[in-house]
C-alpha positions as semicolon CSV with decimal commas, in nm:
position;residue;x (nm);y (nm);z (nm)
1;M;0,474;3,595;-3,396
2;A;0,360;3,274;-3,257
3;T;0,695;3,169;-3,147
4;Q;0,784;3,449;-2,927
5;A;0,446;3,460;-2,749
6;L;0,516;3,128;-2,631
7;E;0,866;3,185;-2,531
8;D;0,729;3,504;-2,322
9;A;0,467;3,248;-2,168
10;L;0,749;3,000;-2,062
11;N;0,932;3,279;-1,915
12;I;0,657;3,353;-1,722
13;I;0,616;3,051;-1,579
14;E;0,967;3,053;-1,482
15;I;0,967;3,388;-1,314
16;L;0,679;3,227;-1,098
17;R;0,844;2,905;-1,035
18;K;1,094;3,089;-0,874
19;E;0,892;3,357;-0,693
20;Y;0,615;3,159;-0,634
21;I;0,354;3,487;-0,692
22;A;0,372;3,806;-0,907
23;G;0,150;4,064;-1,052
24;V;0,125;4,209;-1,392
25;S;0,363;4,520;-1,344
26;E;0,613;4,300;-1,197
27;L;0,629;4,081;-1,434
28;S;0,646;4,349;-1,696
29;K;0,915;4,495;-1,572
30;K;1,118;4,206;-1,568
31;L;1,029;4,020;-1,887
32;K;1,029;4,428;-2,040
33;L;0,718;4,360;-2,220
34;N;0,422;4,584;-2,233
35;K;0,148;4,507;-1,967
36;N;-0,148;4,430;-2,204
37;K;0,086;4,184;-2,342
38;V;0,147;4,078;-2,008
39;F;-0,231;4,076;-1,924
40;R;-0,335;3,870;-2,229
41;I;-0,074;3,615;-2,166
42;M;-0,199;3,582;-1,784
43;A;-0,534;3,549;-1,904
44;T;-0,430;3,311;-2,180
45;L;-0,299;3,088;-1,898
46;E;-0,559;3,108;-1,650
47;L;-0,789;3,007;-1,864
48;K;-0,634;2,660;-1,894
49;G;-0,527;2,647;-1,542
50;I;-0,154;2,695;-1,586
51;V;-0,177;2,974;-1,323
52;E;-0,445;3,098;-1,052
53;L;-0,537;3,462;-0,964
54;D;-0,482;3,542;-0,621
55;E;-0,796;3,752;-0,551
56;E;-0,710;3,917;-0,238
57;T;-0,377;4,056;-0,371
58;G;-0,434;4,033;-0,740
59;K;-0,124;3,860;-0,811
60;Y;-0,070;3,492;-1,006
61;R;0,098;3,224;-0,918
62;L;0,080;2,879;-1,058
63;G;-0,213;2,675;-1,120
64;M;-0,332;2,345;-1,069
65;N;-0,252;2,228;-1,418
66;L;0,065;2,281;-1,462
67;I;0,105;2,083;-1,131
68;K;-0,102;1,814;-1,284
69;L;0,135;1,798;-1,601
70;E;0,433;1,789;-1,388
71;H;0,294;1,503;-1,217
72;A;0,225;1,306;-1,607
73;Y;0,593;1,354;-1,685
74;I;0,722;1,187;-1,325
75;K;0,499;0,899;-1,326
76;S;0,644;0,797;-1,611
77;L;0,972;0,747;-1,436
78;E;1,108;0,431;-1,474
79;F;1,265;0,420;-1,119
80;L;0,941;0,443;-0,977
81;N;0,794;0,172;-1,209
82;K;1,067;-0,034;-1,024
83;A;0,992;0,072;-0,685
84;K;0,598;0,018;-0,686
85;Q;0,606;-0,344;-0,536
86;S;0,810;-0,271;-0,255
87;I;0,608;0,017;-0,164
88;R;0,307;-0,185;-0,176
89;V;0,479;-0,430;0,044
90;L;0,551;-0,160;0,297
91;R;0,187;-0,025;0,342
92;Q;0,047;-0,392;0,360
93;E;0,321;-0,431;0,662
94;I;0,279;-0,077;0,869
95;D;-0,113;-0,056;0,733
96;E;-0,060;0,382;0,673
97;S;-0,014;0,551;0,357
98;V;0,344;0,561;0,216
99;Y;0,457;0,823;-0,029
100;I;0,711;0,925;-0,319
101;A;0,885;1,237;-0,353
102;I;1,131;1,440;-0,549
103;P;1,331;1,723;-0,534
104;H;1,225;2,015;-0,759
105;R;1,476;2,343;-0,714
106;K;1,379;2,421;-0,337
107;D;1,051;2,266;-0,346
108;V;0,975;1,851;-0,303
109;I;0,682;1,700;-0,506
110;Y;0,486;1,395;-0,372
111;I;0,460;1,182;-0,685
112;Y;0,329;0,817;-0,595
113;E;0,096;0,731;-0,296
114;E;-0,029;0,380;-0,181
115;P;-0,305;0,530;0,044
116;V;-0,473;0,328;0,311
117;R;-0,773;0,272;0,387
118;K;-0,916;0,387;0,680
119;S;-1,215;0,599;0,855
120;V;-0,945;0,846;0,959
121;I;-0,683;0,982;0,727
122;V;-0,479;1,248;0,608
123;E;-0,550;1,531;0,284
124;S;-0,282;1,405;0,047
125;P;-0,010;1,538;-0,097
126;L;-0,008;1,387;-0,426
127;A;0,120;1,599;-0,724
128;K;0,172;1,899;-0,489
129;R;0,451;2,140;-0,450
130;F;0,596;2,217;-0,108
131;R;0,898;2,411;0,054
132;A;1,173;2,131;0,102
133;D;1,235;2,292;0,419
134;K;0,881;2,288;0,553
135;T;0,824;1,853;0,541
136;A;1,063;1,532;0,661
137;T;1,076;1,466;0,283
138;G;1,256;1,765;0,176
139;R;1,483;1,815;0,466
140;V;1,645;1,455;0,440
141;L;1,676;1,499;0,027
142;K;1,857;1,791;0,133
143;R;2,090;1,634;0,399
144;A;2,174;1,325;0,192
145;K;2,330;1,511;-0,067
146;K;2,595;1,562;0,159
147;E;2,529;1,238;0,428
148;I;2,575;0,860;0,357
149;G;2,364;0,602;0,406
150;F;1,975;0,620;0,451
151;I;1,908;0,883;0,686
152;V;1,593;0,939;0,851
153;E;1,417;1,280;0,966
154;Y;1,057;1,361;1,120
155;E;0,823;1,590;1,077
156;I;0,602;1,632;1,409
157;G;0,232;1,784;1,401
158;L;-0,094;1,817;1,640
159;E;-0,285;1,646;1,410
160;V;-0,036;1,483;1,145
161;N;0,276;1,321;1,158
162;E;0,547;1,200;0,877
163;V;0,862;0,990;0,877
164;A;1,097;1,033;0,569
165;T;1,394;0,890;0,417
166;I;1,659;0,840;0,121
167;V;1,577;0,664;-0,206
168;R;1,900;0,647;-0,421
169;D;2,032;0,510;-0,770
170;E;2,295;0,285;-0,860
171;F;2,548;0,532;-0,833
172;Y;2,452;0,612;-0,460
173;Y;2,270;0,934;-0,547
174;P;1,974;1,081;-0,371
175;I;1,733;1,071;-0,595
176;A;1,357;1,057;-0,457
177;S;1,228;1,004;-0,068
178;L;1,026;0,739;0,082
179;S;0,756;0,910;0,319
180;V;0,490;0,762;0,544
181;I;0,207;1,018;0,689
182;A;-0,064;0,936;0,910
183;P;-0,293;1,122;1,171
184;S;-0,023;1,158;1,471
185;V;-0,330;0,997;1,727
186;R;-0,260;0,693;1,496
187;M;0,116;0,708;1,427
188;P;0,316;0,858;1,712
189;L;0,639;0,922;1,743
190;E;0,731;0,656;1,939
191;R;0,532;0,372;1,694
192;I;0,759;0,591;1,444
193;K;1,077;0,454;1,616
194;E;0,966;0,151;1,739
195;D;0,812;-0,011;1,393
196;I;0,761;0,209;1,107
197;Q;1,123;0,416;1,117
198;Q;1,301;0,075;1,043
199;K;1,041;-0,090;0,809
200;L;1,061;0,238;0,625
201;V;1,489;0,219;0,579
202;E;1,478;-0,150;0,502
203;T;1,264;-0,038;0,176
204;A;1,450;0,217;0,079
205;E;1,747;0,023;0,099
206;E;1,514;-0,268;-0,133
207;I;1,432;-0,012;-0,370
208;T;1,796;0,080;-0,393
209;E;1,945;-0,214;-0,456
210;I;1,653;-0,336;-0,716
211;L;1,756;-0,014;-0,888
212;A;2,159;-0,101;-0,874
213;P;2,273;-0,281;-1,256
214;T;2,303;-0,677;-1,185
215;F;2,633;-0,764;-1,357
216;S;2,708;-1,124;-1,485
217;L;3,086;-1,258;-1,580
218;D;2,874;-1,565;-1,821
């Protein structure tokens, strides 16, 4: 019984990953489960912070605790530990916050941050999930599957700007994005193109070289 309940809960989480939001009736139909059973599962998941209830719609979405669990797993990734020093150097050079994000289905998740210490900062996207097509980070990851090189994408807004490039592994496969996010008044497009973009790409190339294995004939 406990095993079946766990499987049902995981199936619900998987549906919410794909559809972002769903009600008890929808979940009951999709999983062919009694509504009362689905309601009990949702109540338990909500208590643990795995799902959240949207008061306006009466439907559920994934909760922050699930994202925190994902973040804890992601932080253990080996490539990130190898990349941290290069990211810190970039942050010192440009004096703006630098991020690493990875793809997850149609989304991107920001998994690492080197924050800047200034009076005006932007809200951190760390450990948050965003639709890939809504961010420079997501778009550069999608393009990198078809294009070679360290391509660049921008997200230019009224208050916040982002510039992103790609990090590749030893097989030149895109595994993450490297981006800078800052207030638009401090990081206008002109500054991005004249200074930050080049430093960003150079850092991404450096990380990719670090990830590549070194062979010796000795």
